LOTIPA-740143 format. One record per residue: x, y, z of N, C-alpha, C in turn; residue number from 1. Coordinates in steps of 0.02 Angstrom, whole numbers, plus 50000, padded with zeros to 5 digits. Each point is the difference from the previous one (the first is absolute). Layout:
REM residues N
[[X,Y,Z],[X,Y,Z],[X,Y,Z],NUM],
...
REM end
This chain:
REM residues 339
[[50155,50292,50690],[49972,49933,50030],[49961,49961,49946],1],
[[50014,49936,50001],[49976,49945,49955],[49949,49955,50020],2],
[[49948,50011,49965],[49926,49970,50032],[50008,49907,49973],3],
[[50004,49959,50056],[49982,49936,49975],[49934,49972,50029],4],
[[49977,49941,49966],[49934,49980,50038],[50014,49985,50080],5],
[[50052,49977,50017],[50005,49999,50077],[49998,50054,50036],6],
[[50049,50066,49981],[49985,50044,50059],[49936,50041,49981],7],
[[49965,49998,49933],[49941,50012,49986],[49959,49982,50057],8],
[[49996,49933,50017],[49944,49961,50049],[50018,50022,50069],9],
[[50065,50009,49992],[50031,50004,50086],[49977,50082,50021],10],
[[49995,50036,49953],[49985,50075,50013],[49939,50015,50003],11],
[[49954,49944,49968],[49921,50011,49995],[49978,50036,50072],12],
[[50010,49948,50048],[49963,50017,50075],[50030,50063,50021],13],
[[50052,50031,49997],[50028,50075,50011],[49967,50048,49973],14],
[[49986,49974,49924],[49973,50056,49961],[49935,50002,50019],15],
[[49960,49945,50020],[49936,50009,50017],[49987,50042,50060],16],
[[50049,49988,50041],[49980,50050,50064],[50026,50088,49979],17],
[[50047,49992,49974],[50019,50071,49976],[49929,50042,49955],18],
[[49979,49951,49952],[49949,50031,49972],[49941,50010,50043],19],
[[49980,49958,50029],[49945,50007,50041],[49992,50053,50049],20],
[[50052,50030,50024],[49999,50052,50043],[50038,50060,49981],21],
[[49992,50056,50031],[50034,50055,49970],[50074,49996,50000],22],
[[50036,50026,49945],[50071,50004,50002],[50028,50031,50057],23],
[[50059,49968,50028],[50024,50009,50052],[50058,50045,49986],24],
[[50021,50055,50022],[50056,50052,50004],[50018,50033,50039],25],
[[50044,50047,49995],[50021,50059,50035],[49947,50044,50006],26],
[[49952,50003,49940],[49947,50038,50003],[49939,49980,50023],27],
[[49997,49931,50031],[49936,49962,50012],[49948,50032,50048],28],
[[50032,50045,50043],[49950,50039,50043],[49951,50062,49973],29],
[[50034,50018,49936],[49981,50079,49968],[49962,49956,49933],30],
[[49936,50032,50003],[49967,49975,49923],[50028,50025,49937],31],
[[50018,49971,49954],[50034,50016,49945],[49956,50058,49969],32],
[[50029,50046,49954],[49967,50063,49978],[49957,49951,49936],33],
[[50031,49963,49966],[49960,49964,49953],[50001,49932,50016],34],
[[49943,49962,50023],[50003,49942,50002],[49940,49960,49947],35],
[[50043,49969,49954],[49957,49976,49948],[49998,49926,50002],36],
[[49958,49976,49946],[49978,49917,50006],[50033,49973,49921],37],
[[50023,49945,50028],[50019,49960,49923],[49980,49950,50004],38],
[[49953,49971,49964],[49963,49931,49988],[50021,49961,49928],39],
[[50001,49943,50030],[50023,49936,49935],[49966,49966,50015],40],
[[49997,49934,49939],[49963,49934,50005],[50033,49934,50031],41],
[[50071,50032,50024],[50059,49938,49998],[50010,49972,50066],42],
[[50015,49938,50012],[50004,49974,50062],[50079,50037,50042],43],
[[49997,50001,50062],[50056,50033,50024],[50060,49965,49978],44],
[[50018,49937,49987],[50044,49965,49976],[50023,50026,49935],45],
[[49970,50032,49958],[50021,50004,49930],[50048,50064,50004],46],
[[50055,49995,49959],[50041,50062,49994],[49983,50075,50007],47],
[[49924,50019,49965],[49988,50052,49992],[49989,50034,50086],48],
[[49967,49944,50035],[49996,50039,50068],[50060,49998,50053],49],
[[50051,49948,49981],[50068,50013,50039],[50028,50066,49982],50],
[[49999,50018,49928],[50034,50059,49984],[49963,50067,50009],51],
[[49931,49986,50001],[49961,50061,50022],[50013,50015,50073],52],
[[50006,49957,50050],[50017,50016,50062],[50066,50030,50014],53],
[[50053,49979,49951],[50068,50040,49996],[49994,50073,49989],54],
[[49950,50004,49946],[49997,50058,49971],[49960,50053,50041],55],
[[49949,49975,50036],[49960,50031,50058],[50059,50040,50053],56],
[[50050,49950,50012],[50029,50025,50061],[50042,50054,49978],57],
[[50033,49977,49938],[50043,50053,49972],[49967,50059,49985],58],
[[49947,50021,49983],[49963,50050,49977],[49979,50038,50075],59],
[[49981,49970,50046],[49993,50015,50076],[50066,50036,50029],60],
[[50055,49973,49986],[50058,50025,50017],[50032,50040,49978],61],
[[49992,50015,49926],[50030,50052,49968],[49958,50063,49997],62],
[[49929,49999,50033],[49965,50057,49987],[49993,50016,50088],63],
[[50043,49975,50032],[49999,50025,50058],[49936,49978,50046],64],
[[49975,49957,49984],[49916,49986,50015],[49945,50037,49975],65],
[[50018,50024,49953],[49939,50045,49975],[49957,49964,49956],66],
[[50023,49940,49968],[49971,49954,49951],[49992,49929,50023],67],
[[49946,49996,50022],[49991,49923,50014],[49964,49957,49948],68],
[[50013,49933,49977],[49960,49963,49958],[49988,49942,50040],69],
[[49929,49985,50004],[49977,49950,50034],[49977,49946,49953],70],
[[50021,49940,50001],[49993,49940,49938],[49945,49964,50034],71],
[[49957,49978,49961],[49937,49960,49993],[50013,49953,49940],72],
[[50022,49933,50022],[50012,49963,49948],[49941,49941,49996],73],
[[50010,49962,49961],[49950,49936,49967],[49918,50028,50023],74],
[[49986,50053,49959],[49932,50019,49988],[49976,50007,50061],75],
[[50016,50039,50056],[49986,50011,50039],[49941,50060,50007],76],
[[50012,50042,49951],[49950,50045,49987],[49950,49990,49957],77],
[[50001,49942,49952],[49952,49980,49955],[50036,49965,49947],78],
[[49941,49992,49935],[50046,49967,49948],[50044,50062,49954],79],
[[50012,49976,49942],[50028,50029,49962],[49970,50059,49970],80],
[[49940,49986,49996],[49952,50048,49966],[49980,50061,50052],81],
[[49975,49966,50069],[49997,50039,50048],[50056,50054,50021],82],
[[50063,49969,49997],[50049,50064,50022],[50022,50036,49939],83],
[[49985,49977,49945],[50000,50052,49936],[49961,50059,50003],84],
[[49937,49982,50029],[49958,50057,50019],[50030,50045,50046],85],
[[50028,49963,50060],[50016,50027,50053],[50058,50048,50001],86],
[[50052,49985,49956],[50051,50037,49985],[49984,50067,49944],87],
[[49946,49987,49975],[49979,50062,49944],[49962,50047,50059],88],
[[49972,49980,50039],[49960,50049,50049],[50039,50020,50062],89],
[[50051,49970,50006],[50046,50023,50069],[49987,49957,50053],90],
[[49953,49939,49986],[49996,49970,50069],[50071,49962,50028],91],
[[50035,49980,49939],[50075,49994,50014],[50041,50025,49954],92],
[[50049,50021,50023],[50036,50052,49947],[50056,49960,49967],93],
[[50012,49935,50005],[50054,49962,49960],[49964,49935,49982],94],
[[50024,49970,49953],[49973,49932,49979],[50048,49970,49928],95],
[[50008,49947,50022],[50039,49965,49935],[49943,49952,49967],96],
[[50002,50011,49926],[49953,49962,49978],[50024,49977,49931],97],
[[49981,49948,49967],[50026,49976,49947],[49971,50052,49931],98],
[[50032,50008,49961],[49988,50046,49937],[49948,49972,49977],99],
[[49992,49932,49995],[49953,49953,49959],[49902,50025,50023],100],
[[50022,50009,50081],[49934,50008,50022],[49986,50067,50022],101],
[[50057,50051,49998],[49994,50062,49982],[49960,50027,49927],102],
[[50012,49943,49964],[49956,50016,49937],[49935,50017,49990],103],
[[49969,49971,50063],[49926,50027,49993],[50007,50076,50013],104],
[[50040,50028,50024],[49994,50090,49996],[50039,50013,49964],105],
[[50061,49992,49991],[50065,50019,49936],[49998,49941,49958],106],
[[49970,49996,49947],[50011,49956,49936],[50073,49987,49986],107],
[[50033,50052,50001],[50072,50003,49978],[50048,49958,50034],108],
[[49981,49978,50063],[50035,49975,50051],[49999,49909,49968],109],
[[49960,49974,49970],[49987,49947,49973],[50070,49964,49967],110],
[[50018,50049,49950],[50060,49991,49956],[50053,49958,50031],111],
[[50022,50008,50073],[50041,49963,50026],[49997,49930,50000],112],
[[49944,49961,49997],[49985,49934,50009],[49961,49967,49942],113],
[[50007,50041,49947],[50001,49947,49921],[50025,49950,50005],114],
[[49957,49955,49989],[50024,49917,49998],[50055,49985,49955],115],
[[50058,49968,50027],[50055,49972,49970],[50025,50050,49965],116],
[[50015,50076,50030],[50034,50055,49968],[50074,50000,50013],117],
[[50007,49975,50074],[50070,50009,50026],[50033,49931,50005],118],
[[50056,49985,49991],[50017,49935,49990],[50056,50014,50080],119],
[[50012,50030,50015],[50050,50011,50062],[49998,50060,50031],120],
[[50041,50013,50065],[49981,50047,50029],[50048,50074,49976],121],
[[50047,49979,49956],[50045,50052,49971],[49957,50042,49960],122],
[[49951,49967,49956],[49957,50036,49951],[49944,50050,50053],123],
[[49988,49959,50058],[49943,50020,50045],[50025,50068,50029],124],
[[50063,49999,50019],[50022,50072,50028],[50017,50054,49963],125],
[[50027,49980,49945],[50019,50047,49939],[49939,50046,49993],126],
[[49941,49952,49987],[49941,50036,49980],[49972,50037,50046],127],
[[49991,49978,50076],[49967,50026,50052],[50047,50064,50029],128],
[[50062,49998,49981],[50043,50064,50043],[50010,50050,49943],129],
[[49968,49973,49941],[50013,50047,49934],[49941,50028,49975],130],
[[49998,50018,49933],[49945,50029,49982],[49925,49975,50016],131],
[[49993,49935,49999],[49932,49962,49996],[49980,50013,50082],132],
[[50045,49996,50054],[49971,50010,50063],[49997,50066,50001],133],
[[50025,50054,49977],[49992,50079,50007],[49926,50004,49963],134],
[[49980,49962,49944],[49938,50022,49976],[49951,49981,50041],135],
[[50003,49941,50029],[49947,49979,50050],[49988,50043,50054],136],
[[50062,50026,50045],[49989,50047,50048],[49967,50058,49999],137],
[[50022,50036,49925],[49948,50043,49974],[49938,49989,49992],138],
[[49966,49948,49984],[49939,49982,49991],[49975,49996,50086],139],
[[50032,49973,50038],[49975,49991,50069],[49991,50075,50024],140],
[[50054,50044,49972],[49981,50069,50035],[49934,50029,49991],141],
[[49976,49984,49945],[49927,50036,49972],[49956,49973,50029],142],
[[50011,49947,50053],[49948,49968,50051],[49993,50028,50066],143],
[[50053,50051,50007],[49997,50036,50064],[50029,49948,50042],144],
[[50058,49967,49978],[50038,49956,50051],[50071,50017,49965],145],
[[50056,49984,50049],[50070,50005,49993],[50032,49934,49998],146],
[[50036,49981,49954],[50026,49938,49996],[50071,50014,50008],147],
[[50034,49958,50042],[50083,50011,50027],[50028,49981,49921],148],
[[50057,50016,49997],[50052,49990,49948],[50011,49926,49973],149],
[[50013,49956,50062],[50014,49935,49996],[49942,49952,50008],150],
[[49983,49963,49968],[49943,49950,50005],[50025,49939,50022],151],
[[49958,49969,50069],[50038,49945,50031],[49976,49944,49972],152],
[[50029,49935,50001],[49998,49944,49966],[49957,49970,50036],153],
[[49961,49953,49946],[49951,49943,50034],[50020,49933,49953],154],
[[50057,50015,49947],[50022,49920,49973],[49969,49995,49946],155],
[[50013,49949,49962],[49969,49970,49947],[49958,49955,50032],156],
[[49930,49988,49965],[49954,49972,50021],[49999,49924,49968],157],
[[49974,49947,50041],[49995,49943,49979],[49939,49965,50025],158],
[[49969,49940,49955],[49935,49988,50016],[49994,49940,50041],159],
[[49956,49985,50049],[49990,49950,50044],[49937,49967,49985],160],
[[49999,49921,50020],[49943,49966,49984],[49986,49962,50053],161],
[[49938,49981,50013],[49986,49938,50047],[49986,49954,49956],162],
[[49994,49989,49934],[49976,49949,49955],[50049,49977,49947],163],
[[50050,50039,49985],[50039,49978,49940],[50063,50043,49978],164],
[[50056,49985,49987],[50035,50046,49978],[49985,50037,49943],165],
[[50023,50061,49980],[49985,50034,49961],[50079,49985,49941],166],
[[49986,49980,49949],[50060,49983,49950],[50003,50042,49945],167],
[[49929,50014,49973],[50008,50041,49935],[49932,50044,49998],168],
[[49990,50045,49960],[49933,50037,49996],[49944,49952,50005],169],
[[50001,49946,49972],[49935,49953,49981],[49986,49989,50073],170],
[[50041,49991,50060],[49994,49979,50062],[49952,50039,50040],171],
[[49987,50074,49969],[49970,50044,50030],[49929,50027,49986],172],
[[49969,49936,49946],[49937,50013,49972],[49952,49984,50051],173],
[[49957,50028,50024],[49948,49986,50054],[50010,50001,50066],174],
[[50084,50019,50007],[50027,49995,50062],[49971,50063,50046],175],
[[49974,49985,50067],[49963,50043,50041],[50060,50033,50051],176],
[[50022,50050,49969],[50056,50032,50043],[49986,50082,50019],177],
[[50026,50004,50079],[49982,50064,50016],[50055,50053,49968],178],
[[49968,50071,49985],[50041,50040,49985],[49990,50067,50038],179],
[[50045,50041,50012],[49998,50067,50025],[49931,50030,49968],180],
[[49967,50050,50044],[49952,50051,49966],[50040,50041,49952],181],
[[50002,49975,49945],[50035,50050,49950],[49980,49967,49925],182],
[[49981,50062,49959],[49980,49973,49921],[50048,49961,49965],183],
[[50074,50020,50021],[50054,49963,49950],[49997,49918,50016],184],
[[49997,49990,50057],[49997,49938,50025],[49951,49951,49967],185],
[[49945,50031,50018],[49931,49971,49971],[50015,49990,49925],186],
[[50015,50049,49959],[50010,50001,49924],[50043,49948,49981],187],
[[50061,49986,50036],[50052,49962,49982],[49973,49924,50001],188],
[[49978,49981,50072],[49977,49935,49997],[49943,49988,49956],189],
[[49943,50041,49998],[49951,49989,49943],[50031,49988,49937],190],
[[50049,50027,49974],[50048,49983,49943],[50011,49931,50004],191],
[[50019,49979,50046],[50014,49913,50011],[49952,49961,50004],192],
[[49930,50031,50005],[49946,49962,50004],[49985,49973,50066],193],
[[50028,50021,50062],[50000,49988,50069],[49940,50036,50024],194],
[[49982,49982,50063],[49948,50012,50036],[50021,50047,50052],195],
[[50013,50071,49995],[50041,50041,50050],[49944,50029,50049],196],
[[50020,50004,50055],[49957,50027,50062],[50038,50046,50028],197],
[[49974,50072,49993],[50034,50053,50058],[49981,49992,50054],198],
[[50051,49997,50039],[49996,49988,50076],[50055,50050,50033],199],
[[49984,50019,50047],[50055,50045,50038],[50048,49958,50054],200],
[[50046,50017,49999],[50046,49960,50026],[49993,49974,50067],201],
[[49967,50026,50051],[49991,49984,50068],[49953,49949,49992],202],
[[49965,49981,49946],[49954,49942,49996],[50031,49939,49956],203],
[[50052,50010,49991],[50029,49953,49949],[50006,49923,50032],204],
[[50039,49994,50047],[49992,49944,50045],[49932,49965,50005],205],
[[49956,50031,50017],[49934,49973,50004],[49964,49981,49952],206],
[[50015,50019,49946],[49976,49988,49933],[50034,49941,49967],207],
[[50061,49991,50018],[50025,49943,49975],[49982,49933,50049],208],
[[50003,50023,50062],[49982,49942,50052],[49935,49975,49978],209],
[[49945,50035,49993],[49926,49991,49976],[49991,49973,49936],210],
[[50053,49999,49958],[49999,49975,49928],[49953,50061,49957],211],
[[49990,50046,50017],[49963,50062,49975],[50044,50012,49930],212],
[[50053,49993,50006],[50056,49996,49936],[50036,49934,50011],213],
[[50042,49990,49939],[50051,49933,50008],[50072,50024,50005],214],
[[50008,50057,49981],[50070,50034,49994],[49998,50078,50015],215],
[[50067,50021,49995],[50014,50073,50006],[50068,50010,49980],216],
[[50021,50062,49992],[50072,50017,49970],[50033,50061,50047],217],
[[50055,49980,50018],[50033,50055,50052],[50056,49989,49986],218],
[[50062,50043,50022],[50076,49984,49998],[49995,49960,50079],219],
[[50062,49952,49992],[50023,49955,50034],[50002,50028,50086],220],
[[50010,50053,49996],[50017,50036,50068],[49943,50008,50030],221],
[[49940,50018,49975],[49932,50003,50020],[49967,49918,50010],222],
[[50019,49963,49947],[49978,49937,50025],[50022,49967,50066],223],
[[50055,50018,50006],[50039,49980,50057],[49972,50037,50070],224],
[[50002,50058,49986],[49993,50041,50071],[49913,49992,50019],225],
[[49966,50004,49941],[49927,49984,50021],[49972,49917,50007],226],
[[50048,49965,50002],[49981,49923,50007],[49962,49973,49952],227],
[[49995,50025,49930],[49965,49977,49942],[50011,49918,49988],228],
[[50057,49983,50023],[50018,49934,49988],[49969,49948,50034],229],
[[49962,50024,50062],[49942,49952,50036],[49952,49983,49969],230],
[[49977,50052,49953],[49937,49984,49956],[50014,50000,49928],231],
[[50068,49983,49970],[50011,50001,49922],[50055,49931,50007],232],
[[49994,49952,49947],[50050,49955,50010],[50052,50017,49938],233],
[[49982,50023,49941],[50030,50010,49957],[50041,50079,49980],234],
[[50045,50013,49981],[50029,50066,49984],[50057,49997,49943],235],
[[49960,50038,49939],[50032,49989,49933],[50030,50076,49994],236],
[[50070,49996,49976],[50028,50055,49999],[49995,50029,49933],237],
[[49964,50042,49993],[49970,50041,49934],[50034,50057,50003],238],
[[50027,50044,50054],[50009,50072,49991],[49962,50033,49957],239],
[[49933,49987,50003],[49966,50030,49947],[49979,50073,50004],240],
[[50020,50026,50054],[50012,50069,50014],[50032,50031,50049],241],
[[50032,50050,49989],[50030,50032,50045],[49958,50059,50036],242],
[[50003,50005,50067],[49954,50033,50051],[50043,50037,50051],243],
[[49972,50077,50003],[50038,50037,50057],[49957,50039,50035],244],
[[50023,50032,50041],[49962,50034,50070],[50017,50087,49978],245],
[[49946,50033,49971],[50018,50064,50002],[49989,50025,50088],246],
[[50053,50048,50024],[49987,50021,50051],[49961,50072,50001],247],
[[49936,50002,50015],[49951,50057,49999],[50010,50042,50056],248],
[[49986,50066,49986],[49984,50049,50047],[49927,50035,49991],249],
[[49964,50015,50043],[49941,50047,49996],[50032,50068,49986],250],
[[49990,50040,49947],[50016,50058,49973],[50007,50055,50064],251],
[[49946,49992,50021],[49991,50058,50054],[50036,50003,50068],252],
[[50013,49930,50014],[50047,49980,50054],[50070,50024,49990],253],
[[50017,49971,49937],[50070,50010,49988],[50018,50079,49973],254],
[[49968,50032,49990],[50003,50074,49987],[49998,50041,50066],255],
[[49966,49968,50050],[50008,50029,50066],[50061,50003,50035],256],
[[50040,49953,49980],[50069,49985,50024],[50045,50055,49973],257],
[[50041,50048,50036],[50038,50039,49973],[50057,49966,49955],258],
[[50022,50037,49958],[50036,49965,49937],[50074,49978,50032],259],
[[50029,50023,50067],[50044,49958,50011],[49988,49942,50041],260],
[[49944,49981,50028],[49977,49943,50013],[49974,49944,49949],261],
[[49969,50031,49964],[49988,49955,49920],[50051,49971,49995],262],
[[50061,50044,49976],[50064,49968,49980],[50019,49938,50040],263],
[[49997,50023,50056],[50015,49935,50057],[49974,49941,49999],264],
[[49921,50004,49989],[49960,49956,49997],[50019,49951,49925],265],
[[49998,50041,49962],[50001,49975,49927],[50076,49952,49997],266],
[[50041,50044,50009],[50083,49960,50012],[49985,49932,50029],267],
[[49974,50011,50059],[49988,49920,50027],[49961,49941,49986],268],
[[49937,50046,49959],[49959,49951,49978],[50043,49959,49932],269],
[[50030,50041,49974],[50028,49972,49941],[50052,49956,50005],270],
[[50046,50020,50059],[50055,49960,50011],[49976,49931,50025],271],
[[49941,49997,50047],[49977,49940,50030],[49962,49954,49927],272],
[[49982,50035,49960],[49966,49961,49930],[50061,49961,49967],273],
[[50054,50044,50000],[50049,49961,49951],[50028,49942,50040],274],
[[50009,50013,50075],[50021,49934,50034],[49940,49947,50003],275],
[[49943,50001,49997],[49947,49961,49992],[49991,49966,49938],276],
[[50027,50034,49943],[50011,49974,49941],[50054,49930,49994],277],
[[50043,50034,50041],[50068,49935,49993],[49977,49946,50051],278],
[[49965,50012,50052],[49969,49958,50039],[49949,49942,49975],279],
[[49942,50039,49955],[49951,49943,49963],[50044,49959,49955],280],
[[50027,50036,49959],[50051,49960,49948],[50038,49937,50032],281],
[[50029,50021,50042],[50045,49950,50039],[49959,49936,50043],282],
[[49939,50031,50028],[49954,49962,50033],[49971,49948,49957],283],
[[49974,50021,49948],[49972,49966,49947],[50038,49945,49964],284],
[[50060,50017,49992],[50054,49955,49971],[50006,49946,50051],285],
[[49994,50007,50051],[50015,49930,50054],[49944,49975,50019],286],
[[49923,50015,49992],[49947,49981,50009],[49970,49926,49986],287],
[[50039,50004,49945],[49955,49922,49959],[50021,49958,50040],288],
[[50060,49986,50019],[50027,49943,50034],[49962,49985,50084],289],
[[49988,50057,50021],[49961,50017,50064],[49934,49958,49987],290],
[[49960,50030,49951],[49940,49984,49986],[49995,49931,49988],291],
[[50037,49978,49965],[50009,49928,49982],[49998,49962,50054],292],
[[50048,50006,50050],[50012,49955,50058],[49931,50019,50044],293],
[[49954,50048,49983],[49938,50004,50036],[49941,49958,49964],294],
[[50022,49979,49948],[49950,49949,49943],[49976,50025,49943],295],
[[50025,50063,49978],[49978,50023,49935],[50038,49965,49942],296],
[[49967,49986,49955],[50026,49958,49936],[50014,50070,49951],297],
[[50052,50009,49973],[50019,50043,49947],[50018,49984,49947],298],
[[49985,50027,49936],[50005,49999,49931],[50031,50065,49982],299],
[[50039,49993,49948],[50023,50057,49952],[49958,49994,49946],300],
[[50007,50073,49962],[49956,49988,49947],[50041,50061,49950],301],
[[49983,50002,49929],[50026,50044,49966],[49946,50050,49971],302],
[[50014,50066,49987],[49946,50053,49987],[49977,49991,49914],303],
[[50030,49961,49969],[49970,49998,49930],[49932,49994,49986],304],
[[49972,49927,50031],[49933,49998,49989],[49954,50062,50036],305],
[[50017,50022,50044],[49965,50054,50050],[49994,50066,49950],306],
[[50059,50019,49980],[50004,50061,49955],[49966,49998,49942],307],
[[50013,49943,49956],[49960,49982,49953],[49922,49997,50016],308],
[[49978,49982,50041],[49932,49992,50021],[49962,50071,50010],309],
[[50041,50044,50029],[49981,50087,50012],[50012,50024,49941],310],
[[50039,49990,49945],[50005,50038,49948],[49928,49970,49945],311],
[[50001,49935,50004],[49932,49976,49958],[49924,50033,50036],312],
[[50011,49996,50065],[49933,50030,50032],[49996,50075,49994],313],
[[50054,50037,49974],[49988,50058,49995],[50013,50053,50072],314],
[[50043,49961,50034],[49997,50029,50068],[50056,50068,49995],315],
[[50037,49983,49953],[50071,50061,50012],[49956,50050,49950],316],
[[49982,49980,49951],[49962,50068,49955],[49956,50033,50039],317],
[[49952,49955,50048],[49950,50046,50041],[50036,50042,50050],318],
[[50044,49978,50019],[50037,50055,50060],[50037,50038,49969],319],
[[50021,49991,49949],[50045,50048,49949],[49948,50060,50006],320],
[[49951,49982,49962],[49936,50054,49992],[49983,50035,50050],321],
[[49997,49973,50062],[49973,50023,50066],[50062,50060,50023],322],
[[50060,49977,50003],[50053,50030,50029],[50024,50051,49958],323],
[[49999,50001,49935],[50021,50048,49956],[50071,49987,49968],324],
[[49999,50012,49940],[50079,49989,49964],[50042,50025,50043],325],
[[50003,50061,50034],[50065,50036,50025],[50013,49943,50041],326],
[[49954,49985,50055],[50024,49960,50058],[50018,49930,49972],327],
[[49978,49972,49948],[50008,49921,49985],[50080,50008,49971],328],
[[50011,50058,49959],[50070,50009,49963],[50060,49984,50053],329],
[[49972,50052,50056],[50048,49991,50072],[49999,49930,50017],330],
[[49945,49946,50016],[50007,49949,50022],[50051,49948,49943],331],
[[49984,50020,49929],[50029,49957,49959],[50089,50010,50000],332],
[[50012,50055,50019],[50056,50027,50000],[50041,49959,50048],333],
[[49977,49970,50051],[50028,49935,50033],[49996,49940,50002],334],
[[49932,49993,49985],[49974,49926,49993],[50012,49969,49934],335],
[[49994,50034,49949],[50015,49985,49927],[49922,50004,49977],336],
[[50000,49975,49939],[49932,50003,49962],[49949,49947,50034],337],
[[49939,50033,50003],[49929,49954,50040],[49957,49987,49950],338],
[[49973,50058,49990],[49940,50022,49962],[50017,50002,49916],339],
REM end
């Protein structure tokens, strides 16, 4: 199945109905042996939720109705930090979270989002499906969480503004920008002499609308599906960091599943993640035209001034020290020399 903006939006209504009510199937009359909740912070129209619905249907069918996964999108169960607490204590069994926000619990997960590290998807997937991803999953396991093998895509991030386009690193000086609740984001924008404000995603639109901040940064797919273009005029293609979603499971709930069921669930989650990766890359590639038609003004940038400013400000040296030589060497195997 190829996801386009048209069939994403066309399927949104059906998806809303399907996710708001219990999954309907041949086993709907009997309660599933394992009924698990999966929470995320993205709108129904995002590829994550479309692929998650397909995934849940496939798991229900292949387990003969024994495993039901109920999907709670759009931060229905709370903010990112709320839901991270819930997946740790078992309030929800599954949760997808940016590694950069997960870093408040698992510092090693920050490494996937080091500023201007990856130049393209080829470098990203080699690293994340290779030894760097394995290193992060191992560290996540130490926090009594289980990370699935395939990280889902959130895309390369771009900076939007209501006041001015961002052309070079100098344009970020004093700029009031929303960042996720993550030490890495705060550290990076402080290195640019910006004024970063940590705000959970479910509060971003109102923070922009009320001018608490002048800008934010997200992949184009989220800028579009969250309608941030309604409260932002400019979008600068900075590709300043790549971001992905670790598909996390509560360890106790995961280990309650018999091994054969775990295998079915993991297989389908990872397969859905691979499809979502292709969806997001394709969707981001076509969104600039659509957002331009909605009134956003785009400009391109080059990474040189931004990367130089991060070096001069000690950002790379700081994070190499925090993440350790072993992990940093893995990163630079794919990104090239940073620090």
